[in-house]
C-alpha positions as CSV (number, residue, x, y, z in Angstrom):
1,X,9.2,7.4,6.6
2,X,8.0,4.8,9.0
3,X,4.6,3.0,9.4
4,X,3.1,5.7,11.6
5,X,4.1,8.5,9.2
6,X,2.8,6.4,6.3
7,X,-0.6,5.9,8.0
8,X,-0.8,9.7,8.6
9,X,-0.1,10.4,4.9
10,X,-2.6,7.8,3.7
11,X,-5.2,9.3,5.9
12,X,-4.3,12.9,4.7
13,X,-4.7,11.9,1.1
14,X,-7.9,10.0,2.0
15,X,-6.8,6.7,0.6
16,X,-9.6,4.2,1.3
17,X,-8.5,1.8,4.1
18,X,-9.7,-1.2,2.2
19,X,-6.9,-0.6,-0.3
20,X,-4.1,-1.4,2.2
21,X,-3.2,-3.3,5.3
22,X,-0.3,-2.3,7.6
23,X,1.1,-5.0,9.8
24,X,-1.4,-7.7,9.0
25,X,-3.0,-9.6,6.1
26,X,-6.1,-8.9,4.2
27,X,-7.5,-10.2,0.9
28,X,-7.6,-8.0,-2.3
29,X,-5.4,-5.2,-1.0
30,X,-1.7,-4.2,-0.6
31,X,-0.2,-5.5,2.7
32,X,3.0,-4.2,4.3
33,X,4.8,-6.3,6.9
34,X,8.2,-6.8,8.5
35,X,9.1,-10.5,7.9
36,X,12.5,-12.2,8.4
37,X,14.4,-9.0,8.7
38,X,12.9,-7.2,5.7
39,X,9.9,-5.2,4.7
40,X,7.6,-7.0,2.3
41,X,4.9,-5.2,0.2
42,X,2.5,-7.7,-1.3
43,X,-1.0,-8.3,-2.4
44,X,-3.0,-11.3,-1.1
45,X,-5.4,-12.8,-3.7
46,X,-7.3,-16.0,-2.7
47,X,-4.6,-16.9,-0.2
48,X,-1.7,-16.4,-2.7
49,X,0.9,-13.9,-1.7
50,X,2.1,-11.8,-4.7
51,X,5.3,-10.0,-3.6
52,X,5.6,-6.5,-5.1
53,X,8.6,-5.2,-3.3
54,X,11.0,-6.3,-0.6
55,X,13.6,-4.2,1.3
56,X,15.6,-4.0,4.5
57,X,14.5,-0.3,4.6
58,X,11.3,0.7,6.2
59,X,11.5,4.0,4.5
60,X,11.8,2.5,1.0
61,X,8.9,0.1,1.6
62,X,6.6,2.8,3.0
63,X,7.5,5.1,0.1
64,X,6.7,2.4,-2.4
65,X,3.3,1.7,-0.9
66,X,2.5,5.4,-0.7
67,X,3.4,5.8,-4.4
68,X,1.2,2.8,-5.3
69,X,-1.7,4.3,-3.4
70,X,-1.4,7.8,-4.8
71,X,-1.1,6.4,-8.4
72,X,-4.3,4.4,-7.8
73,X,-6.0,7.5,-6.5
74,X,-5.0,9.5,-9.6
75,X,-6.3,6.7,-11.9
76,X,-9.6,6.7,-10.0
77,X,-9.9,10.4,-10.2
78,X,-9.1,10.4,-14.0
79,X,-11.7,7.6,-14.6
80,X,-14.3,9.7,-12.7
81,X,-13.5,12.8,-14.7
82,X,-13.7,10.9,-17.9
83,X,-17.3,9.8,-17.1
84,X,-18.5,13.3,-16.6
């Protein structure tokens, strides 16, 4: 999977755009960038970069971000169902 395919899947599953940033930096979300010859998946919290995953493989990095987002969606859905 590449960034374009990842973006399409995130949109298909209706992952809120404020949860991730592809090819840039944003506070309080997961960011995925290509830096120094490798793909870096990290969160940025108050300017501090917390690296979650690094790989030379775009496919692995994209798959990891998709997995994180789908797990987060599942947790949100479960929380919603538990409130009803």
